[in-house]
N, C-alpha and C positions, 0 to 999 in steps of 0.2 A: 258726700257730694251727689246731689241729685242729677240724674241723666236728663239731658236736653234732647227731646224728640222733635222732629220736624212737624210742621202743621199736618193735621189729618189724623187718621188712625194709626196707631203703631201696633201691628199685629204680632202676637207672641203665641207659642205653643204651651199649653199646660200638660206636662208629662210626669209620670212616677218614675223614679229611678230607685231601684231596691238597694237598701243598704246591705253590703256584703256581710257585716259583722256588727256586733254592738260597739265595738271600738271605733269603727267608722261613723256609726251614728253619734257617738260621744264626741268625736273630733268635729264633725260638721255642725253639731249643736253649739260648740264653742267658737267655731269659726265657719259662718255660713257660705263658704265658698268651696267649690268643687272643680277640680281640674280634670278633664277627660283627655286622654286615657290614663294619665298618670296615677290618678288615685284608685283605678280599677284594674291595673295591671295584673295584680296578684289574686284575682277572683277567677274561678273556674269558668264562669260564663264568658269571660272576656276573650279567651282564646278562640271560641266560636264566633264571636261578634255579638255584641249586645244589641238586642232589638228594643226599642223603646216605643211604647204605644202612646199615641198623642190622645190625651183625654178631652181636651178642649182647645179651640182657637179663639182667642179673645184680645180685644184692644187693651193694652196695659194702662192707657191713660183714662178712659172712660169706664173700664171694667165691664164692658158689655160683650156678650158672645158675638161671633162673626155673624150668625144668622140674623140677629136684631140690628147690627150696626152696619152691615155691608151696604145698605142702600141709603145710607146717610153719609154723604162725602165729607161733611164737616164734623169733626169730633166735638162733642159737648164740652169736654174738659178744656179745649182750647179757649173758649169764650168765657166759661165761668167754672173754674175748678172747685168752687166752694160747695157745690152739691154733693161732693163725695164726703164732706166732713160732718154734716148734720148740725145740729145745734138747738138752741132754745126756741126758734120760731116754729118748728114743727111739733113741739112737745106740749102735752096737755098742761093745764094749770095745776100747781101743786095745792093740795088741800091741806089746811092747817087744822090742828086739833081744836075742839071747842074749849073755851075758857075753863081751866081747871084739869084739863085731861091731857096736857102734854107730859112727855116723859119725866122732865125735871120736876114738875109739879106732883105728879103721882109718887115719885121716889121720895121726895120730901115728906109727903103726907105718910107715907109708910114708915119713915124714921121716927115720926112723932107718935105713932100708935103704940100702946102698951102690949108688949108680946104676951103677957099673961091673958089679957082679955081676948087677944086674938086666938091663942091656943084654946081657951076656954069655950069659944064659940064653935070650935071644931070637935069638941068631945061629943060623941053620940050618947044620947040617953037611952037607958035600957028599961 
């Protein structure tokens, strides 16, 4: 179920929370939700109070950092969210192989060649 944000930027913090053990990492890999403080009560750092360093402040809708988007009051994702998806319009034309050089044609030609002649052409003459 997608979250509905109000118009404008939706600022969020990007932080790193250390995994206390491999079992916690496995648990959050299977279920990507974390409940604070319940999931961290048994860790030694929790008794002192866990300090989290904020790595970045960014808009979760347009994925721009605070420094780039703070002076734009309207979020670009409100008017056109398709720019996050990408697609064919920005991609270069695909080049096709010249006639007789496609993978299927080369494989068919190799199946028809005589293995003895192919091996004989690789024998070094002394």
